[in-house]
N, C-alpha and C positions, 0 to 999 in steps of 0.2 A: 148471865153465864151465856157465852158466844154458841152457835149451833155447832161449830168443831167440837167443842170440849161436850156437849149432848151427846152428839153421836158418836164419840170415842167413849164415853162414860157407858152409852146405853150397849155398844158392841161388845165392849170390856164384859156388862154383865150378863151379857146374852152367852159369851163364853162359856164363864164361869158357872152357870146352870145348865150350860151341854155339857158341860164335864159333870157336874153333881147328877146329871140325869144318866150318864152313862157309871156312877158309881154303883146308883140306886140302882139300876136295873140287870147288873152282873156282870158289868166289866170292869170291876173293882181297882184293878191293876193299873189298867191304861187310863181309868177314869181321875183316879189320884194323881198319876205323873202329869197328866193334862191339866187338871186342877192345879198342880204347883206349878206349873209353868205361863200358865195365866195368871195367878196372882203374883209371882215375880215378877211378869211384863206389867201387869196391873202398878204394882208396887213404884215400877220407876217412872210409868205416868203421873201418877198423883204425886209422888215426890218432887217433879221436876213442875208440874201445873202450880204446886201449892206452896213450893215454897220457894223464896227468890234468892237465888244463888248467884252470888258474887263474884267475880274473877278479878285477880289483880293485877293492872295495868295490861298496856298495851302488847308486853311481850310475851302474852299467855294466849294471844290469838294468833298467830304465826301458825302453827301445826295446830292438828287435832291431839297428838302428843303432848304438847305445851300445856296446851289447853286442859286436858285431863289431870296434866302434873298439877296444875294452878288451883285446881276444885278445892274445898274441902272433903276431909276425909269422908264425912257420911255422904256426899254428892258420889263418890269414888266408889263406895261401896253401891249403893243405890244403881251406879251404872254399871256395875260388874254383875250384878244380881240381873239387871233387866239385856245384857247382854246374853246370860247365860239361858235364858228363858226358851229360846225357840228348840234347844238343844231337849230340853224336856218337852216342850210340845211335839216334835218330830218322835222321840219314842212314845208318848203316850198315845198318837197317831198309827204306828206300825205296831203299837201291840191291841190294837181294836183287831179280832177275828173277823177273817172276811170267810166267806163260805165258798167252797170250791165251785167252778163253773160246771157245768152238765153240758157236754159235745154230745148232742145226737138223741137228746130224749125231748 
């Protein structure tokens, strides 16, 4: 396994463990939404890492839209799930409560 794959999987595992820490430390909603976002992102990484997706013909490589249209349905679905993952991650981060800053104390 290449070094890039090892660091990618290690970082993904660290993100999943961090979101589980949030869940069990009392920030359940934020942790669960972050966990969902990280898992959606991870499934995209794992799908594209382990399945050899073939596109048919050079006409599929002209634009991104044509490339995505030439992909098999399961690859299109995995790509769509990976693309919505950052929205869940941003929502989870926004839900983590922040203490108010005290001025002058």
